[in-house]
LOFIDREN-642963 format. One record per residue: x, y, z of N, C-alpha, C, O, CB in turn. Coordinates in steps of 0.1 Angstrom, whole numbers, padded with zeros to 4 digits, always signed. Glycine has a CB too. Example, Ala and Ser with C-alpha at 12.3 -4.5 7.8 and 13.67 -1.06 7.14 Angstrom:
BEGIN
+0132-0057+0078+0123-0045+0078+0132-0033+0078+0142-0033+0085+0113-0045+0090 +0128-0022+0071+0137-0011+0071+0129+0000+0079+0134+0011+0080+0141-0006+0057 
//
This chain:
BEGIN
-0025-0092+0230-0025-0093+0216-0017-0081+0210-0020-0070+0213-0040-0093+0211 -0007-0084+0203+0001-0074+0196-0006-0068+0184-0012-0076+0176+0015-0080+0192 -0006-0055+0183-0012-0049+0171-0001-0041+0163+0009-0038+0169-0023-0039+0175 -0004-0040+0151+0005-0033+0141-0002-0022+0134-0014-0024+0130+0011-0043+0131 +0005-0011+0132-0001+0000+0124+0004-0002+0109+0016-0004+0107+0004+0014+0129 -0006-0002+0100-0003-0004+0086-0007+0009+0078-0018+0013+0078-0011-0016+0081 +0003+0015+0072+0000+0026+0063-0006+0021+0050-0002+0011+0045+0013+0034+0060 -0016+0028+0045-0022+0025+0033-0019+0036+0022-0023+0048+0025-0038+0023+0034 -0013+0032+0011-0010+0041+0000-0021+0038-0011-0022+0027-0015+0004+0040-0005 -0028+0048-0015-0037+0047-0026-0030+0053-0038-0028+0065-0038-0052+0052-0024 -0028+0046-0049-0020+0051-0060-0028+0061-0068-0022+0069-0075-0016+0040-0069 -0041+0061-0067-0049+0071-0075-0052+0084-0067-0054+0083-0055-0062+0065-0079 -0051+0095-0073-0054+0108-0067-0068+0113-0071-0072+0123-0067-0044+0118-0070 -0075+0105-0079-0089+0109-0084-0099+0109-0072-0098+0100-0064-0093+0099-0095 -0107+0119-0072-0117+0120-0061-0127+0108-0061-0132+0104-0050-0125+0133-0062 -0130+0102-0073-0140+0092-0073-0133+0078-0076-0139+0069-0082-0150+0094-0085 -0121+0077-0071-0113+0065-0073-0119+0052-0068-0123+0052-0056-0099+0067-0068 -0120+0042-0076-0125+0029-0071-0114+0022-0062-0117+0014-0053-0128+0019-0083 -0101+0026-0064-0091+0021-0055-0092+0027-0041-0088+0021-0031-0077+0023-0061 -0097+0040-0040-0100+0046-0027-0111+0038-0020-0111+0036-0008-0103+0061-0028 -0121+0034-0028-0132+0026-0022-0127+0013-0017-0131+0008-0006-0143+0024-0033 -0117+0007-0025-0112-0006-0020-0104-0004-0007-0105-0012+0002-0103-0012-0031 -0096+0007-0006-0088+0010+0006-0098+0012+0018-0095+0007+0029-0080+0022+0004 -0109+0019+0016-0119+0021+0026-0124+0008+0031-0127+0006+0043-0130+0030+0022 -0127-0001+0022-0132-0015+0025-0121-0023+0033-0125-0030+0043-0136-0023+0013 -0109-0021+0029-0098-0029+0037-0098-0024+0051-0096-0032+0060-0085-0026+0030 -0099-0011+0054-0099-0006+0067-0110-0013+0075-0108-0017+0087-0101+0009+0067 -0122-0014+0070-0133-0021+0077-0131-0036+0079-0136-0041+0088-0146-0018+0069 -0124-0042+0070-0123-0057+0070-0111-0062+0077-0109-0074+0080-0123-0062+0056 -0102-0053+0081-0089-0057+0087-0091-0064+0100-0100-0060+0108-0080-0045+0089 -0083-0074+0103-0084-0080+0117-0081-0070+0127-0074-0060+0124-0075-0093+0118 -0085-0072+0140-0082-0062+0150-0068-0060+0153-0064-0049+0159-0089-0066+0163 -0059-0069+0149-0045-0068+0151-0038-0058+0142-0027-0054+0144-0038-0081+0151 -0045-0054+0131-0040-0045+0121-0048-0032+0122-0060-0032+0120-0040-0051+0107 -0041-0021+0124-0048-0008+0124-0043-0001+0111-0032+0004+0110-0044+0001+0137 -0052+0000+0102-0049+0006+0089-0051+0021+0089-0062+0026+0093-0058+0000+0077 -0041+0029+0085-0042+0044+0084-0038+0048+0070-0029+0043+0064-0032+0050+0095 -0045+0058+0066-0042+0064+0053-0029+0072+0053-0027+0080+0062-0054+0073+0048 -0021+0070+0043-0009+0079+0041-0011+0086+0027-0008+0079+0017+0005+0071+0042 -0016+0098+0027-0019+0105+0014-0006+0108+0007+0005+0111+0012-0027+0118+0017 -0007+0107-0007+0005+0110-0015+0002+0121-0025+0012+0125-0032+0008+0097-0023 -0010+0126-0026-0014+0135-0037-0007+0149-0036-0007+0156-0047-0028+0137-0037 -0003+0154-0025+0003+0167-0024+0018+0168-0025+0024+0179-0023-0002+0174-0011 +0024+0157-0027+0039+0157-0028+0044+0163-0041+0038+0160-0051+0044+0142-0027 +0054+0172-0040+0059+0177-0053+0067+0166-0060+0069+0155-0054+0069+0189-0050 +0071+0168-0072+0079+0158-0079+0092+0157-0072+0099+0167-0069+0080+0162-0094 +0096+0145-0070+0109+0143-0064+0121+0147-0073+0120+0145-0085+0111+0128-0060 +0131+0153-0067+0144+0156-0073+0154+0155-0063+0152+0159-0051+0143+0171-0080 +0166+0150-0066+0177+0149-0057+0181+0163-0052+0189+0164-0042+0189+0141-0063 +0177+0173-0059+0180+0187-0054+0175+0189-0040+0180+0198-0033+0175+0197-0064 +0164+0182-0037+0158+0184-0024+0165+0176-0012+0161+0177-0001+0143+0180-0025 +0174+0167-0016+0179+0157-0006+0185+0164+0006+0184+0159+0017+0190+0149-0013 +0191+0176+0005+0197+0183+0016+0186+0189+0025+0189+0192+0037+0207+0193+0011 +0175+0192+0019+0164+0199+0027+0151+0196+0020+0146+0203+0011+0167+0215+0027 +0144+0185+0025+0131+0182+0020+0121+0192+0023+0121+0199+0033+0127+0168+0026 +0111+0195+0013+0100+0204+0016+0091+0198+0027+0092+0186+0030+0092+0206+0003 +0083+0206+0034+0075+0202+0045+0066+0190+0042+0065+0181+0050+0066+0214+0050 +0060+0190+0030+0051+0179+0026+0059+0166+0026+0053+0156+0030+0044+0182+0013 +0071+0166+0021+0079+0154+0020+0084+0149+0033+0084+0137+0036+0090+0156+0010 +0087+0159+0042+0091+0155+0056+0080+0149+0063+0082+0138+0070+0096+0168+0063 +0068+0154+0062+0056+0149+0069+0053+0135+0063+0050+0126+0070+0044+0158+0067 +0054+0133+0050+0051+0121+0043+0061+0110+0048+0057+0099+0052+0052+0122+0028 +0074+0114+0048+0084+0104+0053+0082+0100+0067+0084+0089+0071+0098+0110+0050 +0079+0110+0076+0076+0107+0090+0064+0097+0091+0064+0089+0100+0073+0120+0098 +0054+0099+0083+0043+0090+0083+0047+0075+0079+0042+0066+0085+0032+0094+0073 +0055+0074+0069+0060+0061+0065+0069+0055+0077+0067+0043+0080+0068+0062+0052 +0077+0063+0082+0086+0058+0093+0078+0053+0105+0082+0045+0113+0096+0069+0098 +0066+0059+0107+0058+0057+0119+0050+0044+0119+0045+0039+0129+0048+0068+0122 +0048+0038+0107+0040+0026+0106+0049+0013+0106+0061+0014+0103+0032+0026+0093 +0043+0002+0109+0050-0011+0110+0050-0018+0096+0059-0026+0094+0044-0020+0120 +0041-0015+0088+0039-0022+0075+0031-0013+0065+0026-0002+0069+0032-0036+0077 +0031-0017+0053+0024-0009+0043+0016-0017+0033+0020-0028+0029+0034+0000+0034 +0004-0013+0030-0004-0019+0019-0005-0008+0008-0009+0003+0010-0019-0023+0024 -0002-0013-0004-0003-0004-0016-0016-0008-0023-0018-0020-0027+0010-0006-0025 -0024+0001-0026-0037-0001-0033-0035+0007-0046-0037+0019-0046-0050+0003-0025 -0033+0000-0057-0029+0008-0069-0038+0005-0081-0042-0007-0084-0015+0005-0073 -0042+0015-0089-0048+0013-0102-0037+0009-0112-0025+0009-0108-0056+0025-0107 -0041+0006-0124-0031+0004-0134-0032+0014-0145-0043+0016-0151-0033-0011-0140 -0022+0022-0147-0021+0032-0158-0011+0028-0168+0001+0026-0165-0018+0046-0152 -0016+0025-0181-0006+0022-0192+0003+0010-0188+0015+0010-0191+0002+0034-0195 -0003+0000-0182+0004-0012-0178+0015-0010-0167+0024-0017-0167+0010-0018-0190 +0013+0000-0159+0022+0003-0148+0015+0010-0137+0003+0011-0137+0034+0012-0154 +0023+0014-0127+0017+0022-0116+0015+0036-0119+0022+0041-0128+0025+0020-0103 +0007+0044-0113+0005+0058-0115+0018+0065-0111+0025+0061-0102-0007+0063-0107 +0021+0076-0118+0032+0085-0115+0032+0090-0101+0043+0090-0094+0033+0096-0124 +0021+0093-0095+0020+0098-0081+0025+0087-0071+0032+0091-0062+0005+0102-0078 +0022+0075-0074+0027+0064-0065+0042+0062-0066+0049+0061-0056+0020+0051-0068 +0047+0062-0078+0062+0061-0080+0069+0073-0074+0079+0071-0067+0065+0060-0095 +0063+0085-0075+0069+0097-0069+0069+0095-0054+0079+0099-0047+0061+0109-0073 +0059+0090-0048+0058+0088-0033+0069+0078-0029+0076+0080-0018+0044+0083-0029 +0071+0067-0036+0081+0058-0033+0095+0064-0034+0104+0061-0026+0080+0045-0042 +0097+0072-0044+0110+0079-0045+0112+0088-0033+0123+0088-0028+0110+0088-0058 +0102+0096-0029+0104+0104-0017+0107+0096-0004+0116+0099+0003+0091+0113-0014 +0100+0085-0003+0102+0077+0009+0115+0069+0010+0120+0066+0021+0091+0067+0010 +0121+0067-0002+0134+0060-0002+0146+0069-0002+0157+0064-0003+0134+0051-0014 +0144+0082-0002+0155+0091-0003+0156+0100+0010+0146+0100+0017+0154+0100-0015 +0167+0107+0012+0179+0106+0005+0186+0093+0007+0183+0086+0016+0189+0118+0009 +0196+0090-0001+0203+0077-0001+0208+0075+0014+0213+0084+0020+0215+0077-0010 +0205+0063+0018+0209+0059+0032+0198+0061+0042+0199+0057+0054+0220+0067+0036 +0186+0067+0038+0175+0068+0048+0162+0063+0042+0152+0070+0041+0174+0083+0052 +0163+0051+0036+0151+0045+0030+0141+0041+0040+0143+0032+0048+0156+0033+0022 +0129+0047+0040+0119+0044+0049+0112+0031+0047+0104+0026+0055+0109+0055+0049 +0114+0025+0035+0107+0012+0032+0116+0000+0035+0111-0011+0035+0104+0012+0017 +0128+0002+0038+0138-0009+0041+0132-0018+0052+0130-0013+0063+0152-0004+0044 +0131-0030+0050+0127-0041+0059+0113-0039+0065+0109-0045+0075+0137-0041+0071 +0105-0030+0058+0091-0028+0062+0082-0037+0054+0082-0036+0042+0087-0013+0060 +0075-0046+0060+0066-0056+0053+0055-0048+0045+0050-0038+0049+0060-0066+0062 +0053-0054+0033+0043-0047+0024+0034-0057+0017+0038-0069+0016+0050-0038+0014 +0023-0053+0012+0014-0061+0004+0008-0051-0007+0007-0039-0005+0002-0067+0013 +0004-0058-0018+0000-0050-0029-0014-0055-0034-0016-0068-0035+0010-0051-0041 -0023-0046-0037-0036-0050-0042-0040-0038-0052-0033-0028-0053-0046-0052-0031 -0051-0040-0058-0057-0030-0066-0069-0035-0073-0072-0047-0074-0047-0025-0077 -0077-0026-0078-0089-0029-0085-0091-0022-0098-0086-0010-0100-0102-0027-0076 -0098-0028-0108-0100-0022-0121-0112-0029-0127-0115-0040-0123-0087-0024-0130 -0119-0021-0136-0130-0028-0143-0126-0039-0153-0134-0047-0157-0138-0017-0151 -0113-0039-0156-0108-0049-0165-0107-0063-0158-0105-0064-0146-0094-0045-0171 -0108-0073-0166-0108-0087-0161-0095-0091-0155-0094-0099-0146-0112-0097-0171 -0084-0086-0159-0071-0089-0153-0067-0079-0142-0057-0080-0136-0059-0089-0164 -0077-0071-0139-0075-0061-0128-0063-0053-0129-0060-0047-0140-0076-0068-0115 -0054-0053-0119-0042-0045-0119-0030-0054-0119-0020-0050-0113-0042-0035-0107 -0031-0065-0125-0020-0075-0124-0007-0070-0129+0004-0073-0123-0024-0088-0133 -0007-0063-0140+0006-0059-0146+0012-0048-0137+0024-0047-0135+0004-0054-0161 +0004-0038-0133+0009-0028-0124+0014-0033-0111+0025-0029-0106-0003-0017-0121 +0007-0043-0106+0012-0049-0093+0026-0056-0095+0034-0055-0086+0002-0060-0088 +0028-0063-0106+0041-0069-0109+0052-0058-0110+0063-0060-0105+0040-0078-0121 +0049-0047-0116+0058-0036-0117+0061-0031-0104+0073-0028-0100+0053-0025-0127 +0051-0029-0096+0053-0023-0082+0061-0033-0074+0070-0029-0066+0039-0021-0075 +0059-0046-0075+0067-0056-0067+0082-0054-0071+0090-0056-0062+0062-0070-0070 +0085-0052-0083+0099-0050-0087+0105-0038-0080+0116-0038-0075+0100-0048-0102 +0098-0027-0079+0102-0015-0072+0104-0017-0057+0114-0013-0051+0092-0003-0075 +0094-0024-0051+0095-0027-0037+0107-0036-0034+0113-0035-0023+0082-0034-0032 +0110-0045-0043+0122-0054-0041+0134-0045-0040+0143-0047-0032+0123-0064-0052 +0135-0035-0049+0147-0027-0049+0148-0018-0036+0159-0016-0031+0147-0017-0061 +0137-0014-0031+0138-0006-0019+0137-0014-0006+0136-0010+0005+0126+0004-0018 +0139-0028-0008+0141-0037+0003+0129-0038+0012+0131-0039+0024+0153-0033+0011 +0117-0038+0006+0105-0040+0014+0100-0054+0012+0096-0058+0001+0094-0030+0010 +0101-0063+0022+0096-0077+0021+0081-0076+0017+0073-0069+0023+0098-0085+0034 +0078-0085+0007+0064-0084+0002+0056-0097+0004+0062-0108+0003+0065-0081-0013 +0044-0096+0007+0035-0107+0008+0033-0112-0007+0028-0105-0015+0021-0104+0014 +0038-0124-0009+0038-0130-0023+0025-0137-0026+0021-0138-0037+0050-0138-0025 +0020-0143-0016+0008-0152-0018-0001-0152-0005+0005-0154+0005+0012-0166-0022 -0013-0150-0007-0021-0149-0019-0020-0135-0025-0018-0125-0019-0036-0152-0016 -0021-0135-0038-0021-0123-0046-0036-0117-0045-0045-0125-0042-0017-0124-0061 -0037-0104-0047-0050-0098-0045-0054-0089-0057-0051-0077-0057-0051-0090-0032 -0060-0094-0067-0065-0087-0079-0080-0086-0078-0087-0097-0078-0060-0094-0092 -0086-0074-0077-0100-0073-0076-0106-0067-0089-0103-0056-0093-0104-0064-0064 -0115-0075-0095-0122-0071-0107-0134-0062-0102-0143-0068-0096-0127-0083-0116 -0134-0049-0105-0144-0040-0100-0156-0040-0109-0155-0039-0121-0139-0026-0098 -0168-0042-0103-0180-0041-0110-0189-0031-0102-0187-0028-0090-0188-0055-0111 -0198-0025-0109-0207-0014-0103-0213-0020-0091-0220-0030-0091-0217-0010-0114 -0212-0013-0080-0218-0016-0067-0210-0027-0059-0215-0030-0048-0231-0022-0070 -0199-0031-0063-0191-0041-0056-0188-0035-0042-0188-0043-0032-0178-0044-0063 -0184-0023-0041-0181-0016-0028-0189-0003-0028-0188+0005-0037-0165-0013-0027 -0197-0001-0017-0205+0011-0017-0197+0022-0011-0185+0021-0008-0217+0009-0008 -0203+0034-0011-0195+0046-0007-0190+0046+0007-0181+0054+0011-0204+0058-0009 -0196+0037+0016-0192+0036+0030-0181+0025+0032-0177+0023+0043-0204+0033+0038 -0177+0019+0021-0166+0009+0022-0171-0005+0025-0164-0014+0029-0157+0013+0032 -0184-0007+0023-0190-0021+0025-0189-0029+0012-0193-0024+0001-0205-0020+0030 -0183-0041+0013-0183-0050+0001-0196-0057+0000-0200-0063+0010-0170-0060+0003 -0202-0056-0011-0216-0061-0013-0216-0076-0018-0227-0082-0018-0223-0053-0022 -0205-0081-0022-0204-0095-0027-0197-0103-0017-0186-0102-0014-0196-0096-0041 -0205-0113-0010-0199-0121+0001-0186-0128-0003-0177-0128+0006-0209-0131+0005 -0185-0133-0014-0172-0141-0018-0160-0131-0018-0149-0135-0015-0174-0148-0031 -0163-0119-0023-0152-0109-0024-0148-0104-0010-0137-0103-0006-0156-0097-0033 -0158-0102-0001-0156-0098+0012-0148-0109+0020-0138-0106+0027-0169-0096+0020 -0152-0121+0018-0145-0132+0024-0130-0133+0020-0121-0135+0027-0152-0146+0022 -0128-0132+0006-0115-0132+0001-0106-0121+0007-0094-0123+0011-0115-0131-0014 -0111-0109+0008-0104-0097+0013-0100-0099+0028-0089-0096+0032-0112-0084+0011 -0110-0105+0035-0107-0108+0050-0096-0118+0051-0087-0116+0059-0120-0113+0056 -0096-0128+0042-0086-0138+0043-0072-0132+0039-0062-0135+0045-0089-0150+0033 -0072-0124+0028-0060-0118+0024-0054-0109+0035-0042-0109+0037-0062-0109+0011 -0062-0102+0042-0057-0093+0053-0052-0102+0065-0042-0098+0071-0068-0084+0058 -0059-0113+0067-0054-0122+0078-0040-0128+0074-0032-0129+0083-0064-0133+0080 -0039-0131+0061-0026-0136+0057-0015-0125+0058-0003-0128+0061-0027-0141+0042 -0019-0113+0055-0009-0102+0056-0005-0100+0071+0006-0098+0074-0015-0089+0051 -0015-0102+0080-0012-0101+0094-0001-0111+0098+0008-0108+0105-0025-0102+0103 -0003-0124+0094+0006-0134+0097+0020-0131+0092+0030-0133+0098+0001-0148+0091 +0020-0125+0079+0033-0121+0073+0040-0110+0081+0052-0111+0083+0030-0117+0058 +0032-0100+0085+0038-0089+0093+0044-0094+0106+0055-0090+0109+0027-0078+0096 +0037-0103+0113+0042-0109+0125+0055-0116+0123+0065-0114+0130+0031-0119+0131 +0056-0123+0112+0068-0131+0109+0080-0121+0106+0091-0123+0111+0066-0140+0098 +0077-0111+0097+0088-0102+0093+0092-0093+0105+0104-0092+0107+0083-0093+0081 +0083-0087+0112+0087-0079+0123+0093-0087+0134+0103-0082+0140+0074-0071+0128 +0088-0099+0137+0093-0107+0147+0108-0111+0144+0116-0112+0153+0085-0119+0149 +0110-0115+0131+0124-0119+0127+0133-0108+0129+0145-0110+0132+0123-0124+0113 +0129-0095+0126+0138-0084+0127+0142-0082+0142+0153-0078+0145+0131-0071+0122 +0132-0084+0151+0135-0082+0165+0145-0092+0170+0153-0089+0179+0122-0083+0173 +0144-0104+0165+0153-0115+0169+0168-0112+0164+0177-0114+0172+0149-0129+0163 +0169-0106+0152+0182-0104+0147+0189-0091+0151+0200-0088+0148+0182-0104+0132 +0181-0082+0158+0186-0069+0162+0195-0070+0174+0200-0060+0179+0175-0059+0164 
//
């Protein structure tokens, strides 16, 4: 059985983030073929092309983490109908300097949770546009918008609503199938 390492980006840097809870739940629910690992983004300085000749240590370590995984899951909140600045900053670091884009041809999936009924739908669509530009093939369907209610995910990452747990397991299984197809196709064409 082939396994894949999947980096998980949480767009929120808040200590009590519900999206961090969702990411923790995904780690527990992932099929055995997917090993989910956290790739923290909170300590990255603001990107500037002035750094392109010599990335700071935090950015080099971050970029190495992205390069080391087979695929990426983005777990993002929605801030002002878009993604958080910290997440956009991380994508900028990972895609630079020009010609060394760590996201190119790396399969990705997008999810997020919010107390609002449309969840993070608008932020996810904005993120998909950015991922298209950095040439990261994206799982388009099923989409994964999670309406967060109190107690939906406990502090240990357990999903307490069976239908939500089942949906997340299915979404992760679909992502696994997508990763196999994308990575396999790349091996054939190389």
